[in-house]
C-alpha positions in Angstrom: 134.6 107.6 72.6 133.4 110.2 75.0 130.1 110.4 73.1 129.6 106.6 73.4 130.4 106.7 77.1 128.0 109.6 77.6 125.2 107.5 76.0 126.0 104.5 78.2 126.0 106.8 81.3 122.5 108.2 80.3 121.1 104.7 80.0 122.6 103.7 83.4 121.2 106.9 85.0 117.7 106.2 83.6 118.0 102.6 84.9 118.8 103.8 88.4 116.0 106.3 88.4 113.4 103.9 87.1 112.3 101.8 90.1 109.5 99.6 91.4 106.8 102.1 90.2 107.5 101.4 86.5 107.5 97.6 87.0 104.2 97.9 89.0 102.6 100.2 86.5 103.7 98.1 83.5 102.6 94.8 85.1 99.1 96.3 85.6 98.7 96.1 81.8 99.1 92.3 81.8 97.5 90.0 79.2 94.3 89.8 81.4 94.2 93.6 81.5 94.8 93.8 77.7 91.8 91.4 77.2 89.6 93.6 79.4 90.6 96.8 77.6 90.2 95.2 74.2 86.7 94.0 75.0 85.9 97.5 76.3 87.1 99.1 73.0 85.4 96.5 70.8 82.0 96.7 72.6 81.9 100.4 73.5 84.3 102.1 71.1 85.8 105.3 72.6 83.2 105.6 75.3 85.4 104.2 78.1 88.5 106.3 77.4 87.7 108.6 80.2 88.5 105.8 82.7 92.2 106.0 81.9 92.3 109.7 82.9 90.0 109.2 85.9 91.9 106.4 87.5 95.4 107.9 87.1 95.4 110.2 90.2 93.7 107.4 92.2 96.4 104.9 91.3 99.2 107.4 92.1 97.7 108.1 95.5 97.3 104.4 96.5 100.6 103.2 95.1 102.5 106.1 96.6 101.0 105.4 100.1 102.1 101.7 99.7 105.6 102.7 98.6 105.9 105.2 101.4 104.8 102.6 104.0 107.5 100.2 102.7 110.2 102.9 102.8 109.4 104.1 106.3 108.6 100.8 108.1 111.0 98.6 106.2 108.3 95.9 106.0 105.8 94.7 103.4 102.1 95.6 103.5 101.0 92.4 105.1 103.5 93.0 107.9 102.1 96.5 108.5 98.5 95.1 108.5 99.2 93.1 111.6 98.5 96.2 113.6 94.9 96.2 112.3 94.1 92.6 111.4 93.9 89.6 113.7 96.1 86.7 112.6 93.1 84.6 111.3 92.0 87.4 109.0 95.6 87.6 107.7 95.4 83.9 106.8 92.1 84.6 104.9 93.7 87.5 103.1 96.6 85.3 102.0 94.2 82.5 100.8 92.0 85.0 98.8 95.0 86.8 97.2 96.8 83.5 96.4 93.7 82.2 94.7 93.0 85.4 92.7 96.6 85.8 91.7 96.9 82.1 90.7 93.8 82.4 88.4 95.3 85.6 87.0 98.6 83.8 86.3 96.8 81.0 84.5 94.9 83.5 82.4 98.1 85.4 81.5 99.9 82.1 80.6 97.0 81.2 78.3 97.0 84.6 76.7 100.8 84.6 76.2 100.7 81.1 74.8 98.0 81.9 72.4 99.9 85.0 71.2 103.1 83.0 70.6 101.1 80.3 68.8 100.0 83.0 66.3 103.6 83.5 65.4 105.1 80.0 65.9 103.1 76.8 65.0 103.7 75.1 68.4 100.8 73.7 70.5 99.5 76.2 73.1 100.0 73.8 76.0 103.7 73.2 75.0 104.3 77.0 74.9 102.6 77.4 78.3 104.8 74.8 79.9 108.0 76.4 78.5 106.9 79.9 79.6 106.0 78.7 83.1 109.3 76.8 83.5 111.3 79.8 82.2 109.6 82.2 84.7 110.2 79.9 87.7 113.8 79.3 86.8 114.5 83.0 86.3 112.9 84.0 89.6 114.8 81.3 91.6 118.1 81.6 89.8 118.7 85.3 89.7 118.7 87.9 92.5 116.1 90.7 92.7 118.6 93.3 91.3 119.1 91.3 88.1 115.4 90.5 87.8 114.4 94.2 88.4 117.0 95.3 85.8 115.4 93.3 83.0 111.8 93.8 84.2 112.3 97.6 83.8 113.5 97.3 80.2 110.8 94.7 79.5 108.3 97.3 80.3 109.3 99.0 77.0 107.3 96.2 75.2 104.2 98.2 76.2 105.1 100.9 73.6 104.0 98.3 71.0 100.3 99.2 71.8 101.0 102.9 71.5 102.7 102.3 68.1 99.9 100.0 67.0 97.2 102.6 67.9 99.1 105.3 66.0 99.4 103.2 62.9 95.7 102.9 62.3 93.3 105.7 61.4 91.8 107.4 64.4 89.0 110.0 65.0 91.1 112.2 67.3 88.3 114.7 67.9 86.1 111.9 69.2 89.0 110.5 71.2 89.5 113.9 72.9 85.8 114.3 73.7 85.5 110.9 75.2 88.6 111.3 77.2 87.6 114.5 79.0 83.8 114.1 79.0 82.8 111.0 80.8 79.9 109.0 79.2 78.0 106.4 81.2 75.2 104.3 79.8 72.9 103.0 82.5 72.7 99.4 81.2 74.2 96.2 82.6 76.6 95.6 79.8 78.2 99.1 79.9 78.3 99.2 83.7 80.0 95.8 83.7 82.7 97.2 81.4 83.4 100.0 83.8 83.5 97.6 86.8 85.9 95.4 84.9 88.2 98.3 84.0 88.3 99.5 87.6 88.9 96.0 88.9 91.7 95.4 86.4 93.3 98.8 86.9 93.3 99.2 90.7 94.3 95.6 91.7 95.2 94.7 95.2 98.2 92.5 94.3 99.9 95.7 93.1 99.6 97.2 96.6 101.6 94.3 98.1 104.2 94.2 95.4 104.9 97.9 95.5 105.4 98.0 99.2 107.7 94.9 99.3 109.8 96.1 96.4 110.5 99.4 98.0 111.9 97.5 100.9 114.0 95.3 98.6 115.3 98.1 96.3 115.4 101.3 98.3 115.3 100.4 102.0 117.9 97.7 101.7 116.1 95.1 103.8 113.7 94.8 106.7 113.6 97.2 109.6 113.1 100.9 110.0 115.8 103.3 108.7 116.2 107.0 108.2 114.5 108.2 104.9 115.8 111.2 103.1 113.8 113.8 101.2 115.7 112.9 98.1 114.7 109.2 98.4 111.1 110.2 99.0 111.1 112.5 96.0 112.6 109.8 93.8 110.0 107.3 95.0 107.1 109.7 94.2 108.5 110.5 90.8 108.9 106.8 90.0 105.4 105.9 91.2 103.8 108.8 89.2 105.8 107.8 86.1 104.8 104.2 86.4 101.1 104.9 86.9 101.1 107.4 84.0 102.8 104.8 81.7 100.2 102.2 82.8 97.2 104.4 82.0 98.7 105.7 78.8 98.9 102.2 77.5 95.4 101.5 78.7 94.2 104.6 76.8 95.9 103.5 73.6 94.6 99.9 73.8 91.0 101.1 74.1 91.6 103.6 71.3 93.1 101.0 69.1 90.4 98.3 69.6 87.7 101.0 69.6 88.7 102.3 66.2 89.3 98.9 64.6 86.7 96.6 66.1 83.8 98.8 67.3 80.9 98.5 64.9 82.7 95.9 62.8 80.7 92.9 64.1 83.9 91.3 65.4 83.4 89.6 68.8 86.4 89.9 71.2 86.6 87.4 74.1 90.3 86.5 74.2 93.6 88.0 73.2 93.8 85.6 70.3 90.5 87.0 69.0 91.9 90.5 69.2 95.2 89.7 67.5 93.7 87.6 64.7 91.0 90.3 64.0 93.7 93.0 63.8 95.5 91.5 60.8 92.8 92.0 58.1 91.4 95.2 59.6 94.5 97.1 60.7 97.4 95.4 58.8 100.3 93.1 59.7 102.3 95.8 61.6 99.5 96.4 64.2 98.9 92.6 64.4 102.6 91.9 65.1 103.0 94.7 67.6 99.9 93.7 69.5 101.0 90.1 69.7 104.6 90.8 70.8 103.2 93.2 73.4 101.2 90.4 74.9 104.2 88.2 75.3 106.3 91.0 76.9 103.7 92.1 79.4 103.0 88.5 80.4 106.7 88.0 81.2 106.6 91.2 83.2 103.3 90.5 85.1 103.5 86.9 86.1 106.6 87.4 88.4 104.7 90.3 90.0 101.6 88.2 90.6 103.5 85.3 92.0 105.9 87.5 93.9 103.1 89.5 95.6 101.5 86.3 96.9 104.8 85.0 98.2 105.5 88.3 100.0 102.0 88.1 101.7 102.7 84.5 102.8 106.1 85.4 104.2 104.8 88.4 106.1 101.8 86.5 107.5 103.7 83.4 108.5 106.9 85.2 109.4 109.3 83.3 107.1 112.4 84.6 105.3 111.4 86.5 102.2 112.6 88.4 99.2 113.8 87.9 95.7 117.3 89.0 96.8 117.4 85.9 99.1 118.9 82.6 97.7 116.5 79.7 97.4 118.0 77.7 100.3 117.3 80.6 102.7 113.7 81.3 101.6 112.3 77.9 100.5 108.8 78.7 101.6 108.8 82.1 99.8 109.9 80.5 96.5 107.6 77.6 97.2 104.6 79.9 97.0 105.9 81.3 93.7 106.4 77.8 92.2 103.0 76.5 93.4 101.1 79.5 92.1 102.7 79.3 88.6 102.2 75.5 88.4 98.5 75.8 89.5 98.0 78.6 87.0 99.6 76.4 84.3 97.1 73.6 85.1 94.3 75.9 83.8 95.7 75.2 80.3 94.9 71.5 80.7 91.6 71.4 82.5 89.7 73.6 80.0 89.0 76.6 82.3 87.6 79.5 80.3 90.1 82.4 80.7 87.3 84.9 80.2 85.2 83.5 83.1 88.3 83.1 85.2 89.2 86.7 84.7 85.7 87.8 85.5 85.7 86.0 88.8 89.2 87.3 89.6 88.0 90.8 88.9 85.1 90.2 91.2 87.4 89.1 94.0 89.8 92.0 93.4 86.9 94.4 93.4 85.7 93.1 96.8 89.2 93.1 98.3 90.3 96.5 97.1 88.1 98.8 99.2 88.9 97.4 102.7 92.6 97.2 101.7 92.7 100.8 100.5 91.0 101.9 103.8 93.6 100.0 105.9 96.4 101.5 103.8 95.1 105.0 104.4 94.8 104.3 108.2 98.4 103.2 108.3 99.6 106.0 106.1 97.9 108.6 108.4 99.2 107.0 111.6 101.8 109.3 113.0 103.1 106.6 115.4 104.0 104.5 112.4 104.8 107.0 109.7 106.1 109.9 111.8 106.6 113.1 109.7 106.0 111.0 106.5 102.3 110.5 107.2 99.7 111.4 104.5 99.3 114.8 103.0 96.2 116.3 101.4 96.8 114.8 98.0 97.0 111.2 99.3 93.9 111.6 101.5 91.7 113.2 98.8 92.6 110.9 96.0 93.1 107.8 98.2 89.6 108.5 99.6 88.3 108.8 96.0 89.9 105.5 95.2 88.2 103.9 98.1 84.8 105.3 97.1 85.3 104.4 93.5 86.3 100.8 94.3 83.5 100.5 96.8 81.0 101.6 94.1 82.6 99.1 91.7 82.3 96.3 94.2 78.6 97.2 94.8 78.1 97.3 91.1 79.6 93.8 90.7 77.2 92.5 93.4 74.1 94.3 92.0 74.5 93.9 88.3 
Protein backbone atom coordinates (compact mmCIF):
# COMPACT_ATOMS: atom_id res chain seq x y z
CA UNK A 1 0.00 0.00 0.00
CA UNK A 2 2.80 2.37 0.89
CA UNK A 3 4.54 1.59 -2.40
CA UNK A 4 1.38 2.40 -4.35
CA UNK A 5 0.88 5.66 -2.44
CA UNK A 6 4.51 6.59 -3.08
CA UNK A 7 4.00 6.11 -6.84
CA UNK A 8 0.87 8.29 -6.80
CA UNK A 9 2.76 10.92 -4.81
CA UNK A 10 5.58 10.95 -7.38
CA UNK A 11 3.14 11.48 -10.26
CA UNK A 12 1.38 14.29 -8.39
CA UNK A 13 4.72 15.92 -7.63
CA UNK A 14 5.73 15.75 -11.29
CA UNK A 15 2.34 17.20 -12.28
CA UNK A 16 2.84 20.15 -9.94
CA UNK A 17 6.38 20.84 -11.14
CA UNK A 18 5.47 20.65 -14.83
CA UNK A 19 3.91 23.99 -15.69
CA UNK A 20 3.11 26.24 -18.65
CA UNK A 21 6.59 25.75 -20.14
CA UNK A 22 5.91 22.11 -21.00
CA UNK A 23 2.56 22.97 -22.59
CA UNK A 24 4.14 25.82 -24.55
CA UNK A 25 7.06 23.67 -25.73
CA UNK A 26 4.89 20.72 -26.70
CA UNK A 27 2.37 22.89 -28.55
CA UNK A 28 5.24 24.25 -30.66
CA UNK A 29 5.42 20.80 -32.28
CA UNK A 30 1.86 21.06 -33.61
CA UNK A 31 0.68 19.34 -36.83
CA UNK A 32 1.79 22.36 -38.89
CA UNK A 33 5.24 22.17 -37.30
CA UNK A 34 5.37 18.42 -37.87
CA UNK A 35 4.62 19.05 -41.55
CA UNK A 36 7.47 21.57 -41.79
CA UNK A 37 9.98 19.29 -40.06
CA UNK A 38 8.87 16.30 -42.18
CA UNK A 39 9.37 18.29 -45.38
CA UNK A 40 12.81 19.38 -44.12
CA UNK A 41 13.84 15.78 -43.45
CA UNK A 42 12.43 14.48 -46.73
CA UNK A 43 14.01 17.21 -48.87
CA UNK A 44 17.36 17.69 -47.11
CA UNK A 45 17.94 14.54 -45.07
CA UNK A 46 19.93 15.20 -41.89
CA UNK A 47 21.26 18.57 -43.10
CA UNK A 48 18.87 20.70 -41.01
CA UNK A 49 19.33 18.80 -37.72
CA UNK A 50 21.62 21.55 -36.41
CA UNK A 51 18.64 23.93 -36.24
CA UNK A 52 17.18 21.98 -33.30
CA UNK A 53 20.36 22.57 -31.30
CA UNK A 54 20.85 26.16 -32.47
CA UNK A 55 17.33 27.37 -31.62
CA UNK A 56 17.20 25.73 -28.15
CA UNK A 57 18.94 28.48 -26.11
CA UNK A 58 17.17 31.16 -28.16
CA UNK A 59 13.77 29.70 -27.32
CA UNK A 60 14.69 29.34 -23.65
CA UNK A 61 15.78 32.99 -23.45
CA UNK A 62 12.67 34.40 -25.13
CA UNK A 63 10.13 32.21 -23.33
CA UNK A 64 11.82 32.77 -19.95
CA UNK A 65 11.59 36.54 -20.43
CA UNK A 66 7.90 36.24 -21.30
CA UNK A 67 7.23 34.01 -18.29
CA UNK A 68 9.12 36.36 -15.97
CA UNK A 69 7.15 39.37 -17.25
CA UNK A 70 3.92 37.52 -16.43
CA UNK A 71 5.13 36.55 -12.98
CA UNK A 72 6.38 40.00 -12.00
CA UNK A 73 3.68 42.23 -13.57
CA UNK A 74 0.71 39.91 -13.14
CA UNK A 75 -0.41 40.84 -16.67
CA UNK A 76 -0.25 39.26 -20.12
CA UNK A 77 2.21 40.38 -22.75
CA UNK A 78 -0.23 42.59 -24.66
CA UNK A 79 -0.99 44.43 -21.41
CA UNK A 80 2.72 45.05 -20.85
CA UNK A 81 3.07 46.24 -24.46
CA UNK A 82 0.79 49.20 -23.74
CA UNK A 83 3.81 51.00 -22.31
CA UNK A 84 5.50 50.90 -25.75
CA UNK A 85 2.72 50.61 -28.35
CA UNK A 86 -0.02 53.17 -29.09
CA UNK A 87 -3.52 51.68 -28.94
CA UNK A 88 -3.95 51.61 -32.74
CA UNK A 89 -0.85 49.44 -33.13
CA UNK A 90 -2.20 47.08 -30.49
CA UNK A 91 -5.37 46.72 -32.56
CA UNK A 92 -3.22 45.86 -35.59
CA UNK A 93 -1.22 43.37 -33.51
CA UNK A 94 -4.41 41.58 -32.48
CA UNK A 95 -5.73 41.43 -36.07
CA UNK A 96 -2.45 40.02 -37.43
CA UNK A 97 -2.07 37.45 -34.63
CA UNK A 98 -5.73 36.46 -34.87
CA UNK A 99 -5.45 35.88 -38.64
CA UNK A 100 -2.17 33.96 -38.37
CA UNK A 101 -3.39 31.81 -35.46
CA UNK A 102 -6.71 31.09 -37.19
CA UNK A 103 -4.94 29.87 -40.34
CA UNK A 104 -2.66 27.75 -38.15
CA UNK A 105 -5.70 26.29 -36.36
CA UNK A 106 -7.28 25.43 -39.72
CA UNK A 107 -4.10 23.73 -40.92
CA UNK A 108 -3.84 21.79 -37.65
CA UNK A 109 -7.48 20.64 -37.88
CA UNK A 110 -6.86 19.47 -41.46
CA UNK A 111 -3.73 17.61 -40.38
CA UNK A 112 -5.45 15.96 -37.40
CA UNK A 113 -8.48 14.99 -39.47
CA UNK A 114 -6.31 13.46 -42.18
CA UNK A 115 -4.40 11.49 -39.53
CA UNK A 116 -7.58 10.14 -37.94
CA UNK A 117 -8.94 9.31 -41.41
CA UNK A 118 -5.95 7.01 -41.95
CA UNK A 119 -7.05 4.98 -38.91
CA UNK A 120 -10.85 5.30 -39.13
CA UNK A 121 -12.76 5.41 -42.47
CA UNK A 122 -14.75 8.59 -41.67
CA UNK A 123 -14.77 11.58 -44.06
CA UNK A 124 -12.16 14.19 -43.18
CA UNK A 125 -14.71 17.01 -42.96
CA UNK A 126 -16.81 15.06 -40.43
CA UNK A 127 -13.74 14.41 -38.27
CA UNK A 128 -12.77 18.09 -38.47
CA UNK A 129 -16.23 19.17 -37.20
CA UNK A 130 -16.12 16.67 -34.32
CA UNK A 131 -12.60 17.74 -33.27
CA UNK A 132 -13.42 21.48 -33.48
CA UNK A 133 -16.61 21.03 -31.42
CA UNK A 134 -14.76 18.91 -28.85
CA UNK A 135 -12.02 21.51 -28.38
CA UNK A 136 -14.50 24.40 -28.02
CA UNK A 137 -16.64 22.53 -25.47
CA UNK A 138 -13.63 21.48 -23.39
CA UNK A 139 -12.20 25.02 -23.28
CA UNK A 140 -15.55 26.53 -22.23
CA UNK A 141 -16.74 23.76 -19.92
CA UNK A 142 -13.65 23.19 -17.83
CA UNK A 143 -11.47 25.55 -15.77
CA UNK A 144 -7.86 26.29 -16.63
CA UNK A 145 -6.56 24.03 -13.86
CA UNK A 146 -8.39 21.03 -15.32
CA UNK A 147 -7.40 21.91 -18.89
CA UNK A 148 -3.74 22.40 -17.92
CA UNK A 149 -3.74 19.12 -16.01
CA UNK A 150 -4.65 17.14 -19.13
CA UNK A 151 -2.65 19.27 -21.56
CA UNK A 152 0.49 18.41 -19.55
CA UNK A 153 -0.06 14.69 -19.88
CA UNK A 154 -1.17 15.03 -23.50
CA UNK A 155 2.33 16.34 -24.18
CA UNK A 156 3.54 12.77 -23.66
CA UNK A 157 2.07 11.94 -27.09
CA UNK A 158 5.14 13.61 -28.56
CA UNK A 159 7.26 10.69 -27.39
CA UNK A 160 5.65 8.82 -30.29
CA UNK A 161 8.04 10.61 -32.67
CA UNK A 162 11.08 9.73 -30.60
CA UNK A 163 9.96 6.09 -30.51
CA UNK A 164 9.24 6.07 -34.25
CA UNK A 165 12.70 7.48 -35.01
CA UNK A 166 14.39 4.88 -32.81
CA UNK A 167 12.53 2.02 -34.47
CA UNK A 168 13.93 2.70 -37.94
CA UNK A 169 17.56 2.22 -38.97
CA UNK A 170 19.62 5.42 -38.56
CA UNK A 171 23.11 6.55 -39.56
CA UNK A 172 24.01 7.87 -36.10
CA UNK A 173 27.47 9.09 -37.14
CA UNK A 174 25.91 11.27 -39.85
CA UNK A 175 23.29 12.46 -37.34
CA UNK A 176 25.96 13.57 -34.85
CA UNK A 177 27.95 15.39 -37.57
CA UNK A 178 24.93 17.25 -38.91
CA UNK A 179 23.78 18.17 -35.40
CA UNK A 180 27.02 19.82 -34.30
CA UNK A 181 28.39 21.03 -37.65
CA UNK A 182 25.91 23.40 -39.34
CA UNK A 183 25.53 22.95 -43.08
CA UNK A 184 23.99 25.66 -45.21
CA UNK A 185 23.42 25.34 -48.94
CA UNK A 186 23.12 28.72 -50.62
CA UNK A 187 20.15 27.99 -52.82
CA UNK A 188 16.55 29.14 -52.51
CA UNK A 189 15.08 25.73 -51.65
CA UNK A 190 17.42 25.05 -48.74
CA UNK A 191 17.24 28.60 -47.39
CA UNK A 192 13.44 28.40 -47.50
CA UNK A 193 13.62 25.26 -45.35
CA UNK A 194 15.74 27.08 -42.74
CA UNK A 195 13.37 30.05 -42.77
CA UNK A 196 10.36 27.74 -42.37
CA UNK A 197 11.97 25.89 -39.45
CA UNK A 198 12.84 29.17 -37.69
CA UNK A 199 9.36 30.59 -38.25
CA UNK A 200 7.69 27.40 -37.01
CA UNK A 201 9.96 27.01 -33.98
CA UNK A 202 10.09 30.58 -32.62
CA UNK A 203 6.43 31.57 -33.06
CA UNK A 204 4.99 34.75 -31.53
CA UNK A 205 1.77 33.12 -30.31
CA UNK A 206 3.92 31.17 -27.84
CA UNK A 207 5.15 34.46 -26.31
CA UNK A 208 1.62 35.57 -25.44
CA UNK A 209 0.46 32.17 -24.21
CA UNK A 210 3.48 31.68 -21.94
CA UNK A 211 3.08 35.10 -20.29
CA UNK A 212 -0.67 34.75 -19.70
CA UNK A 213 -0.42 31.20 -18.37
CA UNK A 214 2.19 32.23 -15.82
CA UNK A 215 -0.37 34.77 -14.58
CA UNK A 216 -3.10 32.10 -14.46
CA UNK A 217 -1.10 29.27 -12.93
CA UNK A 218 1.58 30.82 -10.74
CA UNK A 219 0.60 34.42 -10.09
CA UNK A 220 -2.97 33.59 -9.17
CA UNK A 221 -4.56 36.41 -11.16
CA UNK A 222 -3.90 39.90 -12.47
CA UNK A 223 -1.87 42.45 -10.56
CA UNK A 224 1.62 42.66 -9.13
CA UNK A 225 2.61 40.37 -6.29
CA UNK A 226 5.75 39.38 -4.43
CA UNK A 227 7.74 36.74 -6.33
CA UNK A 228 9.98 34.35 -4.44
CA UNK A 229 13.28 32.95 -5.65
CA UNK A 230 11.76 29.48 -5.39
CA UNK A 231 8.96 30.42 -7.84
CA UNK A 232 11.47 31.97 -10.21
CA UNK A 233 13.66 28.88 -10.10
CA UNK A 234 10.67 26.60 -10.75
CA UNK A 235 9.58 28.77 -13.68
CA UNK A 236 13.03 28.71 -15.27
CA UNK A 237 13.30 24.96 -14.86
CA UNK A 238 9.84 24.49 -16.36
CA UNK A 239 10.61 26.72 -19.37
CA UNK A 240 13.98 25.07 -20.00
CA UNK A 241 12.46 21.59 -19.80
CA UNK A 242 9.60 22.58 -22.11
CA UNK A 243 11.89 24.06 -24.77
CA UNK A 244 14.29 21.11 -24.53
CA UNK A 245 11.38 18.71 -25.01
CA UNK A 246 10.12 20.73 -28.00
CA UNK A 247 13.48 20.74 -29.76
CA UNK A 248 14.18 17.11 -28.93
CA UNK A 249 10.97 16.15 -30.73
CA UNK A 250 11.89 18.44 -33.64
CA UNK A 251 15.27 16.71 -33.84
CA UNK A 252 13.75 13.23 -33.98
CA UNK A 253 11.07 14.15 -36.54
CA UNK A 254 13.77 15.46 -38.90
CA UNK A 255 15.93 12.39 -38.18
CA UNK A 256 13.00 10.02 -38.80
CA UNK A 257 11.86 11.59 -42.08
CA UNK A 258 15.44 12.21 -43.19
CA UNK A 259 16.38 8.55 -42.79
CA UNK A 260 13.18 7.18 -44.32
CA UNK A 261 12.23 9.64 -47.07
CA UNK A 262 15.40 11.43 -48.20
CA UNK A 263 16.55 10.07 -51.53
CA UNK A 264 13.53 7.74 -51.82
CA UNK A 265 11.71 9.90 -54.34
CA UNK A 266 8.76 10.33 -51.97
CA UNK A 267 7.29 13.83 -52.06
CA UNK A 268 6.03 15.12 -48.72
CA UNK A 269 3.61 18.05 -48.74
CA UNK A 270 1.16 17.10 -46.01
CA UNK A 271 1.03 15.03 -42.82
CA UNK A 272 -1.06 12.46 -44.69
CA UNK A 273 1.73 12.09 -47.25
CA UNK A 274 4.27 11.49 -44.48
CA UNK A 275 2.14 9.00 -42.56
CA UNK A 276 1.12 6.97 -45.63
CA UNK A 277 4.71 6.84 -46.92
CA UNK A 278 5.99 5.60 -43.57
CA UNK A 279 4.00 2.35 -43.63
CA UNK A 280 5.81 0.60 -46.52
CA UNK A 281 9.21 2.17 -45.81
CA UNK A 282 9.41 2.02 -42.00
CA UNK A 283 6.73 -0.45 -40.95
CA UNK A 284 3.32 -0.32 -39.26
CA UNK A 285 4.71 0.63 -35.83
CA UNK A 286 6.33 3.86 -37.05
CA UNK A 287 3.24 4.66 -39.14
CA UNK A 288 0.88 4.22 -36.17
CA UNK A 289 3.07 6.19 -33.74
CA UNK A 290 3.47 9.05 -36.23
CA UNK A 291 -0.30 9.23 -36.84
CA UNK A 292 -1.28 9.11 -33.15
CA UNK A 293 1.32 11.76 -32.40
CA UNK A 294 -0.33 14.13 -34.91
CA UNK A 295 -3.69 13.74 -33.16
CA UNK A 296 -2.23 14.29 -29.68
CA UNK A 297 -0.20 17.36 -30.64
CA UNK A 298 -3.16 18.91 -32.44
CA UNK A 299 -5.38 18.56 -29.38
CA UNK A 300 -2.58 20.21 -27.42
CA UNK A 301 -1.77 23.04 -29.85
CA UNK A 302 -5.19 24.32 -30.94
CA UNK A 303 -6.22 25.46 -27.42
CA UNK A 304 -2.87 27.30 -27.19
CA UNK A 305 -3.37 29.00 -30.58
CA UNK A 306 -6.97 30.00 -29.87
CA UNK A 307 -6.19 30.92 -26.26
CA UNK A 308 -3.25 33.17 -27.14
CA UNK A 309 -5.42 35.19 -29.56
CA UNK A 310 -8.11 35.50 -26.88
CA UNK A 311 -5.58 36.75 -24.31
CA UNK A 312 -4.33 39.42 -26.74
CA UNK A 313 -7.91 40.55 -27.40
CA UNK A 314 -8.72 40.75 -23.70
CA UNK A 315 -5.54 42.70 -22.90
CA UNK A 316 -5.96 45.11 -25.82
CA UNK A 317 -9.69 45.78 -25.29
CA UNK A 318 -9.52 45.47 -21.47
CA UNK A 319 -12.19 42.79 -21.12
CA UNK A 320 -12.35 39.95 -18.53
CA UNK A 321 -9.95 37.18 -19.46
CA UNK A 322 -8.69 33.77 -18.49
CA UNK A 323 -9.52 30.09 -18.88
CA UNK A 324 -10.15 30.05 -15.14
CA UNK A 325 -13.09 32.45 -15.69
CA UNK A 326 -16.57 31.01 -16.33
CA UNK A 327 -18.09 31.70 -19.74
CA UNK A 328 -20.71 34.13 -18.39
CA UNK A 329 -17.97 36.40 -16.96
CA UNK A 330 -15.65 36.38 -20.00
CA UNK A 331 -17.95 36.05 -23.01
CA UNK A 332 -15.72 38.17 -25.30
CA UNK A 333 -12.64 36.13 -24.34
CA UNK A 334 -14.34 32.82 -25.12
CA UNK A 335 -15.99 34.38 -28.17
CA UNK A 336 -12.55 34.92 -29.74
CA UNK A 337 -11.70 31.26 -29.05
CA UNK A 338 -14.94 30.06 -30.68
CA UNK A 339 -14.62 32.33 -33.72
CA UNK A 340 -10.98 31.42 -34.37
CA UNK A 341 -11.70 27.66 -34.20
CA UNK A 342 -14.83 27.95 -36.38
CA UNK A 343 -13.06 30.08 -39.01
CA UNK A 344 -10.15 27.62 -38.98
CA UNK A 345 -12.64 24.78 -39.46
CA UNK A 346 -14.08 26.52 -42.54
CA UNK A 347 -10.72 25.99 -44.26
CA UNK A 348 -11.74 22.31 -44.51
CA UNK A 349 -14.71 23.25 -46.69
CA UNK A 350 -13.36 25.97 -48.99
CA UNK A 351 -10.45 24.02 -50.43
CA UNK A 352 -7.64 26.11 -48.91
CA UNK A 353 -4.28 24.42 -49.42
CA UNK A 354 -2.84 23.72 -45.94
CA UNK A 355 0.71 23.86 -47.31
CA UNK A 356 0.20 27.36 -48.79
CA UNK A 357 -1.68 28.46 -45.67
CA UNK A 358 1.19 27.34 -43.45
CA UNK A 359 3.70 29.08 -45.67
CA UNK A 360 1.92 32.44 -45.46
CA UNK A 361 1.43 31.96 -41.70
CA UNK A 362 5.16 31.34 -41.34
CA UNK A 363 5.81 34.52 -43.33
CA UNK A 364 3.56 36.52 -41.00
CA UNK A 365 5.09 34.96 -37.88
CA UNK A 366 8.55 35.64 -39.27
CA UNK A 367 7.73 39.30 -39.78
CA UNK A 368 6.06 39.69 -36.38
CA UNK A 369 8.68 37.89 -34.27
CA UNK A 370 11.65 40.32 -34.50
CA UNK A 371 9.82 43.46 -33.28
CA UNK A 372 7.98 41.44 -30.62
CA UNK A 373 11.24 39.96 -29.31
CA UNK A 374 12.76 43.45 -29.22
CA UNK A 375 9.82 44.81 -27.19
CA UNK A 376 9.99 41.81 -24.83
CA UNK A 377 13.67 42.56 -24.23
CA UNK A 378 12.98 46.25 -23.58
CA UNK A 379 10.34 45.36 -20.99
CA UNK A 380 12.46 42.63 -19.39
CA UNK A 381 15.39 45.08 -19.05
CA UNK A 382 13.26 47.90 -17.61
CA UNK A 383 14.03 48.19 -13.89
CA UNK A 384 10.91 50.28 -13.25
CA UNK A 385 8.76 47.38 -14.48
CA UNK A 386 10.83 44.35 -13.48
CA UNK A 387 12.71 45.65 -10.44
CA UNK A 388 15.38 43.22 -9.27
CA UNK A 389 14.03 40.62 -11.72
CA UNK A 390 15.23 42.43 -14.84
CA UNK A 391 17.32 40.58 -17.44
CA UNK A 392 20.64 38.95 -16.73
CA UNK A 393 23.44 38.31 -19.22
CA UNK A 394 22.02 35.00 -20.50
CA UNK A 395 18.66 36.53 -21.44
CA UNK A 396 20.27 39.51 -23.17
CA UNK A 397 22.84 37.50 -25.13
CA UNK A 398 20.51 34.76 -26.35
CA UNK A 399 17.47 37.01 -26.57
CA UNK A 400 19.55 39.32 -28.78
CA UNK A 401 20.66 36.31 -30.82
CA UNK A 402 17.00 35.29 -31.25
CA UNK A 403 16.19 38.81 -32.46
CA UNK A 404 19.04 38.74 -34.99
CA UNK A 405 18.21 35.20 -36.15
CA UNK A 406 14.54 36.00 -36.64
CA UNK A 407 15.38 39.29 -38.36
CA UNK A 408 17.62 37.37 -40.76
CA UNK A 409 14.82 34.84 -41.28
CA UNK A 410 12.32 37.62 -42.00
CA UNK A 411 14.70 39.25 -44.50
CA UNK A 412 15.29 35.83 -46.05
CA UNK A 413 11.53 35.35 -46.50
CA UNK A 414 11.25 38.71 -48.23
CA UNK A 415 14.29 38.25 -50.48
CA UNK A 416 14.00 34.59 -51.50
